[in-house]
C-alpha positions as CSV (number, residue, x, y, z in Angstrom):
1,M,-105.1,51.2,4.8
2,E,-106.8,48.3,3.3
3,E,-105.9,49.6,-0.1
4,E,-102.3,50.0,0.8
5,R,-102.5,46.6,2.1
6,G,-103.4,45.3,-1.2
7,K,-100.9,46.7,-3.0
8,N,-98.1,45.2,-0.7
9,I,-99.9,41.9,-1.6
10,T,-99.5,42.6,-5.3
11,T,-96.4,43.8,-5.1
12,K,-94.7,41.0,-2.9
13,I,-96.4,38.3,-5.6
14,L,-95.0,39.9,-8.5
15,A,-91.7,39.8,-6.7
16,L,-92.0,36.1,-6.3
17,I,-92.9,35.9,-9.9
18,M,-89.9,37.4,-11.1
19,A,-87.5,35.8,-8.5
20,V,-88.8,32.3,-10.1
21,V,-88.5,33.6,-13.4
22,L,-84.9,34.9,-12.4
23,W,-84.2,31.2,-10.9
24,L,-85.4,29.9,-14.4
25,Y,-83.2,31.6,-16.3
26,V,-80.0,31.4,-14.0
27,T,-80.8,27.8,-13.8
28,N,-81.3,27.2,-17.5
29,E,-78.2,29.3,-17.9
30,Q,-76.0,26.9,-15.7
31,N,-77.6,23.8,-15.9
32,P,-79.4,24.0,-19.3
33,P,-81.3,21.0,-20.4
34,V,-79.5,18.2,-22.5
35,E,-80.1,14.7,-24.6
36,S,-78.1,11.7,-23.9
37,S,-78.8,8.0,-25.6
38,V,-77.5,5.6,-22.9
39,S,-77.2,1.6,-23.9
40,V,-79.3,-0.6,-21.1
41,P,-79.3,-4.2,-20.4
42,L,-82.7,-5.7,-22.0
43,E,-84.7,-7.7,-19.0
44,V,-86.7,-10.4,-20.5
45,R,-90.0,-11.0,-18.3
46,G,-92.9,-12.8,-17.7
47,V,-91.3,-15.8,-19.2
48,A,-93.3,-19.3,-18.0
49,D,-91.3,-21.5,-16.1
50,T,-91.6,-24.4,-18.7
51,L,-90.7,-22.0,-21.7
52,V,-87.3,-20.3,-22.7
53,A,-87.0,-16.8,-24.7
54,T,-84.2,-16.7,-27.2
55,D,-83.0,-14.2,-30.1
56,S,-83.5,-11.2,-28.2
57,P,-80.8,-8.5,-27.9
58,D,-78.4,-8.2,-25.4
59,A,-78.8,-4.5,-24.6
60,V,-81.4,-1.6,-25.9
61,R,-81.1,2.0,-26.1
62,I,-82.9,4.9,-24.1
63,K,-82.7,8.5,-24.9
64,V,-83.4,10.4,-22.5
65,R,-83.4,14.6,-21.5
66,G,-82.4,16.3,-18.2
67,P,-80.4,18.8,-16.8
68,R,-76.9,18.8,-17.7
69,S,-75.7,17.9,-14.0
70,I,-77.9,14.7,-14.1
71,I,-77.3,13.6,-17.5
72,A,-73.0,13.6,-16.5
73,V,-73.3,11.5,-13.8
74,L,-76.2,9.2,-15.5
75,T,-75.4,5.2,-15.7
76,P,-77.4,2.5,-17.2
77,Q,-77.9,1.5,-14.0
78,D,-80.3,4.7,-13.9
79,L,-82.4,3.2,-16.4
80,K,-84.5,0.1,-17.2
81,A,-85.3,-1.7,-20.3
82,Y,-87.9,-4.7,-20.7
83,I,-90.6,-7.3,-22.7
84,D,-93.3,-8.6,-21.2
85,L,-94.2,-12.3,-22.4
86,R,-96.5,-12.9,-20.1
87,G,-99.4,-15.3,-22.4
88,T,-96.8,-16.1,-24.7
89,A,-96.8,-19.6,-26.2
90,E,-94.0,-20.8,-28.3
91,G,-93.2,-20.0,-31.8
92,R,-91.8,-16.4,-33.0
93,H,-93.7,-13.2,-31.2
94,T,-92.9,-9.7,-31.8
95,V,-93.6,-7.7,-29.0
96,R,-93.0,-3.8,-27.3
97,V,-90.0,-3.0,-25.7
98,F,-91.0,-0.5,-22.4
99,A,-88.4,1.5,-20.8
100,L,-88.6,3.1,-17.2
101,V,-86.3,6.8,-16.4
102,P,-86.2,8.7,-13.3
103,S,-89.0,11.5,-12.8
104,S,-86.1,14.0,-13.0
105,L,-85.7,13.0,-16.6
106,E,-87.7,13.2,-19.8
107,F,-87.9,9.8,-22.1
108,I,-87.5,10.8,-25.9
109,E,-87.3,7.3,-27.0
110,V,-86.1,3.9,-27.0
111,Q,-84.7,1.9,-29.7
112,P,-85.3,-0.5,-31.4
113,D,-89.0,-0.1,-30.0
114,K,-90.1,-3.7,-31.1
115,I,-88.3,-6.7,-31.1
116,T,-88.8,-10.4,-32.6
117,V,-88.2,-13.0,-30.0
118,R,-88.6,-16.7,-30.1
119,V,-89.9,-18.7,-27.1
120,D,-89.3,-22.3,-27.2
121,G,-89.6,-25.2,-24.7
122,K,-87.4,-25.5,-22.2
123,A,-85.3,-28.5,-21.6
124,S,-82.5,-30.0,-19.4
125,R,-80.0,-33.0,-19.7
126,T,-77.3,-34.5,-17.1
127,L,-74.8,-35.6,-19.6
128,P,-71.2,-37.1,-18.6
129,V,-67.5,-35.1,-19.0
130,E,-64.9,-36.3,-21.1
131,I,-61.3,-35.2,-21.1
132,R,-59.7,-34.3,-24.0
133,V,-55.6,-33.9,-23.6
134,T,-53.9,-31.3,-25.9
135,G,-50.4,-30.1,-25.7
136,T,-46.7,-32.2,-24.7
137,A,-45.4,-32.0,-20.8
138,T,-42.7,-30.9,-20.5
139,A,-39.4,-33.7,-19.9
140,G,-41.5,-36.6,-21.3
141,A,-43.9,-37.0,-18.9
142,V,-47.7,-38.0,-19.5
143,V,-50.8,-37.9,-18.0
144,A,-50.9,-41.8,-16.2
145,K,-54.3,-40.8,-14.4
146,A,-56.9,-38.1,-14.7
147,T,-59.4,-37.5,-11.8
148,I,-62.8,-35.3,-12.7
149,N,-65.2,-33.9,-9.9
150,P,-67.9,-33.7,-10.8
151,Q,-68.4,-36.6,-13.7
152,Q,-71.1,-35.1,-15.1
153,V,-73.1,-32.1,-15.6
154,T,-76.4,-30.3,-16.3
155,V,-77.1,-28.6,-19.6
156,E,-80.4,-26.4,-19.9
157,G,-81.9,-24.5,-22.5
158,P,-84.4,-24.5,-25.5
159,K,-85.1,-28.1,-26.3
160,A,-83.7,-28.4,-29.6
161,T,-80.5,-27.0,-28.5
162,V,-80.3,-29.4,-25.6
163,D,-81.2,-31.9,-28.1
164,S,-78.2,-31.3,-30.2
165,V,-75.4,-31.7,-27.4
166,D,-73.9,-35.0,-28.4
167,R,-70.5,-34.8,-25.5
168,V,-69.4,-32.9,-22.7
169,I,-65.6,-32.0,-23.4
170,L,-62.7,-30.9,-21.0
171,P,-60.2,-29.7,-22.7
172,L,-56.8,-30.5,-20.8
173,D,-53.6,-28.9,-21.8
174,L,-50.1,-30.3,-20.8
175,T,-48.1,-27.4,-22.6
176,G,-45.3,-26.7,-20.3
177,R,-46.2,-29.2,-17.7
178,S,-44.1,-31.6,-15.3
179,A,-45.7,-32.5,-12.6
180,D,-48.9,-33.7,-10.9
181,F,-51.4,-30.2,-11.2
182,T,-54.8,-29.5,-10.6
183,A,-57.0,-27.4,-13.2
184,Q,-60.6,-25.8,-13.4
185,L,-61.8,-26.3,-16.6
186,V,-64.8,-25.0,-18.7
187,P,-66.8,-27.3,-20.0
188,L,-67.1,-27.5,-24.0
189,L,-70.1,-28.4,-25.5
190,V,-70.5,-30.1,-29.1
191,N,-73.1,-31.5,-31.0
192,R,-72.3,-34.6,-33.9
193,D,-70.3,-32.9,-35.9
194,G,-67.9,-31.8,-33.3
195,R,-69.1,-28.1,-33.6
196,A,-69.7,-25.9,-30.7
197,V,-73.1,-26.4,-29.3
198,E,-73.8,-22.1,-27.6
199,G,-76.7,-20.6,-25.9
200,L,-77.2,-23.0,-22.9
201,T,-76.8,-22.8,-19.5
202,V,-74.1,-25.3,-17.9
203,N,-74.2,-26.4,-14.1
204,P,-71.5,-26.5,-12.9
205,G,-70.0,-23.6,-15.2
206,R,-66.4,-25.2,-14.5
207,I,-64.8,-28.8,-13.8
208,S,-61.9,-29.6,-11.5
209,V,-59.9,-32.1,-12.8
210,V,-56.8,-33.5,-10.8
211,A,-54.0,-34.8,-13.1
212,N,-51.2,-37.0,-11.9
213,L,-48.2,-37.1,-14.3
214,A,-45.3,-40.0,-14.8
215,K,-42.3,-40.3,-16.4
216,G,-41.0,-43.5,-17.9
217,V,-44.7,-44.5,-19.1
218,D,-44.9,-46.1,-22.2
219,K,-46.6,-44.9,-25.3
220,K,-47.7,-46.9,-28.3
221,T,-49.2,-45.3,-31.2
222,V,-52.4,-47.6,-32.6
223,D,-54.7,-47.8,-35.6
224,I,-58.3,-46.9,-35.4
225,K,-61.0,-49.3,-36.2
226,T,-64.7,-48.3,-36.7
227,I,-67.8,-50.3,-36.0
228,I,-70.9,-50.1,-38.5
229,Y,-74.1,-50.9,-38.2
230,G,-77.5,-50.4,-40.1
231,D,-78.8,-50.3,-43.0
232,M,-78.2,-47.9,-45.8
233,A,-81.1,-46.0,-47.1
234,P,-82.5,-47.6,-50.6
235,G,-80.2,-47.8,-53.6
236,V,-77.4,-46.4,-51.8
237,F,-74.1,-48.4,-50.4
238,L,-70.9,-47.8,-48.5
239,K,-68.2,-46.8,-50.6
240,S,-65.7,-46.0,-47.9
241,V,-65.6,-45.4,-43.7
242,V,-61.9,-43.2,-43.2
243,T,-61.0,-41.8,-39.5
244,E,-59.1,-38.4,-38.9
245,P,-56.8,-39.5,-37.7
246,A,-56.4,-42.7,-38.8
247,R,-53.8,-43.6,-35.6
248,V,-54.1,-42.2,-32.2
249,E,-51.4,-42.5,-29.2
250,L,-51.8,-44.8,-26.1
251,S,-49.8,-44.0,-22.7
252,G,-49.8,-46.4,-20.0
253,N,-48.9,-49.3,-18.6
254,A,-46.2,-51.6,-21.0
255,K,-47.6,-54.6,-20.0
256,E,-51.2,-53.3,-21.3
257,L,-49.9,-51.6,-24.2
258,E,-48.1,-54.9,-25.5
259,K,-51.9,-56.4,-25.4
260,I,-53.2,-53.8,-27.5
261,D,-52.8,-53.1,-31.9
262,F,-55.8,-51.0,-32.3
263,V,-58.9,-49.3,-30.6
264,Y,-62.5,-49.3,-31.7
265,T,-64.8,-46.2,-31.9
266,E,-68.4,-46.6,-30.4
267,P,-70.9,-47.9,-32.6
268,I,-72.1,-45.8,-35.5
269,S,-75.1,-45.9,-37.3
270,V,-75.3,-45.6,-40.9
271,A,-79.3,-46.2,-41.0
272,G,-80.8,-43.7,-43.5
273,I,-77.5,-41.8,-44.6
274,N,-77.7,-40.9,-48.4
275,K,-75.1,-39.0,-49.2
276,D,-71.6,-38.4,-47.4
277,T,-71.5,-37.9,-44.4
278,E,-69.3,-36.7,-40.9
279,K,-69.5,-38.0,-37.8
280,E,-67.4,-37.3,-34.6
281,V,-67.3,-40.6,-32.5
282,K,-66.0,-41.8,-29.5
283,L,-63.0,-44.1,-29.2
284,Q,-63.7,-47.0,-26.7
285,I,-60.4,-46.8,-24.3
286,K,-59.7,-49.2,-22.1
287,E,-59.7,-48.3,-18.4
288,G,-56.1,-47.5,-16.8
289,L,-54.6,-45.9,-20.6
290,V,-55.0,-42.6,-21.4
291,A,-55.5,-41.3,-25.0
292,S,-54.0,-38.2,-26.8
293,Q,-57.7,-37.7,-27.9
294,A,-61.2,-39.3,-26.6
295,A,-62.9,-38.8,-30.2
296,V,-61.9,-39.2,-34.0
297,T,-63.8,-37.4,-37.3
298,V,-65.5,-40.7,-39.3
299,K,-66.2,-39.5,-42.7
300,I,-68.4,-42.0,-44.2
301,S,-68.5,-42.0,-48.3
302,V,-71.6,-43.5,-50.1
303,G,-72.4,-44.3,-54.0
304,R,-75.6,-45.4,-55.9
């Protein structure tokens, strides 16, 4: 009796093993393991509040293996990739890229598995915004008044990049406009050379501008004069100062325009200049008048 019972148990165990083997076989045939490489956003963790990381890639690729049914519905949100910058100081650092995958998948690799990032001190500045009018309104309409809200923005990011920002411009396009309008404009950051500055956070990211157009407002084109101050570098003399454009169009009240024959740039320092230099400089526009552009390029030529 005991012998028969033992045989039954053995038979049942063998049957169970055979069932498991058969299930695995069928599963592999119907849902075989496959590999997939997925682009995943790279997170930056552990950066001190006073620092900011730059030069890191936006994404890396994680390669995994798993059942075809799971791989088929796999999304970048199911995977995580990050670098840990805890304890790092300012400078360049080569760090490992970590990957997190669901337990139902096998991790194979992450590419790249190491990256070099730059850690800089964080800085912020509050800067005024200025309008730059572009395009031409219909029926001879011009901007009689432009109201900006808010009138300043805060830029934040790596200190060296923040310090390079000279102005914040709002490009106001009048093309096809014939009546008052409101626009949400994206601030454009530029350096002293008039080139765009990128890689910074701007708050707010959009500025509301209410433009009041008027017909019959007079226009006048006047010369631009530069204001220069400071001492040149030793052995260097100033050959010429040229503005581009040399003239600017003003619009506004006729009586106010009659009083104006030219506009000045903001003062330009030539202290220490020892080579030909270009600078983008604001114009000093009297309140109540609107200029076709708020700044010009000043080309400073030197000799020895």
